[in-house]
N, C-alpha and C positions, 0 to 999 in steps of 0.2 A: 722212239719209245722213251718214256720217262718213268723210272722206278721212283716211287714216292712213299714216304712213311712219316707219320706224325705221332708225336707223343706230347701229352699235356704234363707239365712239370710244375710242382709247387715250389716255385722259385722265380725270381725276377729274370727277365731276358738278360739283364746285365750279369747276373750271377751265373746263368747257364753259359753265356758268352765267355765269362772268365775261365770256365772249365777248359775251353778251347785255347785261351791265351796260355794256359798252363798244360797244354796237351802232352808235352814231353814227359811230364810227371804222371799224367793220368791215362796215357794211351793204353797200357796193358790192363789197367783197372776198368776201362770202359767196356772191354769185351774179352772173355778168356781166350779167344782165337787171335787177338792182337799180339804180335810178336815184338816188333820194335818200331820206334819212331825217332828220327833225328833231323835236326836242321842241317841243311847242306850249304845254303847260300843265304846269309842273313841269319838272324836269331830272333825268333818271335813272330807273332801273328801280324805281319805287315804285308801289304801289297808288294809283289815282286819277289818276296822271299821264296826259297825253294826248300822242299823237305822230301825225305825218303821214308817210306813205311812198308812194313811187311805184315800180312795177316793171312790167316787160313780161312777160306770160304768153301764150304761143300767139299772138304777134304783136299782142296787144291791150294797151294801156296801162291799168294799174290804179292808181287813186289812192284811198288810204284814210286816213281819220282814225280813230284807235282810242283807246280808254281801257284802261289796264291795270287789270283788276278783281281779279286775284289775283297776288301775287308771294310765293312761299315760297323764301327764300334757299337756293340750291343744289339746289332740287327741282322747282319748278313755276312757270310763267308762263301767265297767261290774259289775253287781250285781246279786246275787243269793238268793232265799228264803232260810231261815235257817231251816224251817220245812221239814222233809223228804218227806212226802206225796206231799205237794205242790211243793217241789223241783224236785220230779220225773216228774210231769206233766208240770212244768214250770222251765226248767233247768237254764235259764238266761234271763236277760234283759240287753240290751246294748245301749249305745249312742256313736256315733262317730262324729267327728268334722273335716271335710276336707276343706282345702283351696279351694276356687272357685272364681277365679278372685280377686276382692277386697272384697269378702265376704266369706261365709262359707256354706258348705252343711252339714246340721245336719241330721243324720240318726238314727232312733230308730229301734231296733229289739227286738222282743219277741219270744223266742223259746218255742213252745208248743208241747208236746208229745201227740199225739192222732192218732188213726187210722181213716179210712174212715167213719166208723159208728159214732165214737165220733165227728168227724168233722161235719157230717150231723146233729146229735142230738143237737150239741151246736152251730150251725151256727149263731143263733141270738146273742148269747153271744160274739162270735168271731167278728161278724160285729160291735157290740157295742164297743169292745176294739179297733178295727181298726178305728172307727169313733173318739173315744177319742184320739187316737194317732194323727189323722189328726188335731184335734182341738188343741192339745198340740203344734204341730209344728207351726200352725198359730198364736197361742197366744205367743209362744216364739219369733217368728219373730216380732210381735207387741211390745213386751216388750223391746227387744234388740234394735230395730230400733227407738224406742221412747227415747232411751238414759238411760233406767233404769239400 
């Protein structure tokens, strides 16, 4: 299953990508439920670097350590959890930045491995993640379009 959310933003893909290059500064501004972000191994948005972040989704605290496995300047970012168990159930999170007229289409994807029973049992949690992604897209649009 892939959770997917798109947001059209009045800003170039390079400008939206730059927001993520400066994520340490913008993480809490991106969503009110974002708590902390820090680089652990390496410093900056580069393939191989590792980061730690905390956020609250659906009333539950999420703590993740991830490694950036793909970074294409101005176009695409992919990260994967470093823990084996979490990495099995959540193989990747990605962000893509596509030109759209004079703006950008920002797309978030979260791949989740679950069967039909797991999907049904965890429906509320998946709905909360999807809602969080919608809010992130809206908030990102607001931040970029306000000139931050």
